[in-house]
C-alpha positions as CSV (number, residue, x, y, z in Angstrom):
1,X,131.5,203.5,30.5
2,X,135.2,204.4,31.1
3,X,137.0,206.2,28.3
4,X,140.0,203.9,28.0
5,X,141.9,206.5,25.9
6,X,142.1,208.7,29.0
7,X,143.7,206.1,31.2
8,X,147.3,206.6,32.3
9,X,149.8,205.0,29.9
10,X,150.6,201.9,31.9
11,X,146.9,201.1,32.6
12,X,146.0,201.7,29.0
13,X,148.8,199.4,27.8
14,X,147.9,196.6,30.3
15,X,144.3,196.8,29.2
16,X,145.4,196.7,25.5
17,X,147.5,193.6,26.2
18,X,144.6,191.9,27.9
19,X,142.2,192.9,25.1
20,X,144.6,191.6,22.3
21,X,145.2,188.4,24.2
22,X,141.5,187.9,24.7
23,X,140.9,188.4,21.0
24,X,143.3,185.6,20.4
25,X,141.5,183.3,22.8
26,X,143.6,183.8,26.0
27,X,141.4,184.4,29.0
28,X,144.1,185.6,31.3
29,X,147.7,186.9,31.0
30,X,150.7,187.0,33.3
31,X,152.3,190.4,34.1
32,X,155.4,191.3,36.2
33,X,154.5,192.8,39.5
34,X,156.2,196.0,38.3
35,X,152.8,196.9,36.8
36,X,150.7,195.7,39.7
37,X,149.7,199.2,40.8
38,X,148.3,199.9,37.3
39,X,146.5,196.6,37.3
40,X,145.0,197.3,40.8
41,X,143.7,200.6,39.5
42,X,142.0,198.8,36.6
43,X,140.6,196.3,39.1
44,X,139.1,199.1,41.2
45,X,137.5,200.5,38.0
46,X,135.9,197.1,37.5
47,X,137.8,196.4,34.2
48,X,140.0,193.5,35.3
49,X,140.3,190.8,37.9
50,X,143.6,189.7,39.4
51,X,145.1,186.6,41.0
52,X,148.6,185.8,42.0
53,X,151.0,184.5,39.4
54,X,152.5,181.1,39.2
55,X,156.1,182.4,39.0
56,X,157.6,184.7,41.6
57,X,157.0,188.4,41.1
58,X,154.1,187.9,38.7
59,X,150.4,188.5,38.7
60,X,147.7,187.1,36.4
61,X,144.9,189.4,35.1
62,X,141.9,189.0,32.9
63,X,139.2,191.3,31.6
64,X,135.9,191.4,33.4
65,X,132.7,191.7,31.2
66,X,132.9,195.5,31.7
67,X,136.6,195.4,30.7
68,X,135.7,193.5,27.5
69,X,133.0,196.0,26.6
70,X,135.4,198.9,27.3
71,X,138.5,197.5,25.6
72,X,137.2,195.4,22.7
73,X,135.1,197.0,19.9
74,X,132.1,194.8,19.3
75,X,132.6,195.2,15.6
76,X,136.1,193.8,15.7
77,X,136.8,191.0,13.3
78,X,140.1,189.2,13.6
79,X,142.2,189.1,10.4
80,X,142.6,185.4,11.0
81,X,140.3,182.9,12.5
82,X,141.3,181.1,15.7
83,X,141.6,177.3,15.5
84,X,138.2,177.0,17.3
85,X,136.6,179.4,14.8
86,X,138.1,177.4,11.9
87,X,136.8,174.1,13.4
88,X,133.3,175.8,13.8
89,X,133.2,176.2,10.0
90,X,133.2,172.4,9.5
91,X,129.8,170.6,9.1
92,X,128.2,169.0,12.1
93,X,124.8,167.4,11.4
94,X,124.4,164.2,9.3
95,X,122.9,166.0,6.4
96,X,125.7,168.6,6.4
97,X,128.3,165.9,6.7
98,X,126.9,164.0,3.8
99,X,126.7,167.1,1.7
100,X,130.3,168.0,2.6
101,X,131.5,164.5,1.6
102,X,129.6,164.7,-1.7
103,X,131.1,168.1,-2.4
104,X,134.5,166.6,-1.9
105,X,133.9,163.6,-4.0
106,X,133.9,161.2,-1.0
107,X,131.6,158.3,-0.4
108,X,130.8,156.3,2.7
109,X,133.8,154.1,2.1
110,X,136.3,157.0,2.0
111,X,139.3,156.3,4.2
112,X,140.2,158.3,7.2
113,X,143.3,159.7,5.5
114,X,141.2,161.0,2.6
115,X,138.8,162.7,4.9
116,X,141.5,164.3,7.0
117,X,143.3,165.5,3.9
118,X,140.1,167.2,2.7
119,X,139.5,168.8,6.1
120,X,143.1,170.0,6.2
121,X,142.6,171.5,2.7
122,X,139.4,173.2,3.7
123,X,140.9,174.7,6.9
124,X,143.9,176.0,4.8
125,X,141.5,177.9,2.6
126,X,140.4,180.0,5.5
127,X,142.0,183.4,6.1
128,X,145.5,183.0,7.4
129,X,145.7,179.4,6.2
130,X,148.7,178.1,4.4
131,X,147.9,177.1,0.8
């Protein structure tokens, strides 16, 4: 495994940008071609993959599996859940859905507005939610 702390500054910072974007759910990120050499070195090391950018003088990069292992601590826990993680906290199966409705004082005849209001309230209770 590569010791990322020993990478040259630009490579280290590119890897950190990709790692932080990945933790937020972005799979790839656009960089200016001014850092292309650093990205190519990371690609040679097997840490990132590259493709041309959409805009002129840009390149898109993403972490490989080895890059994720090297740059993202497996014990990392985000201070705030992503939207997808928040949605994953909602009940899925019929029994869980019925229990959730009962816990919120809702019956089978509850209107859509009431259900959405309770879902919104539950999501706002998660870390980073607006009370």
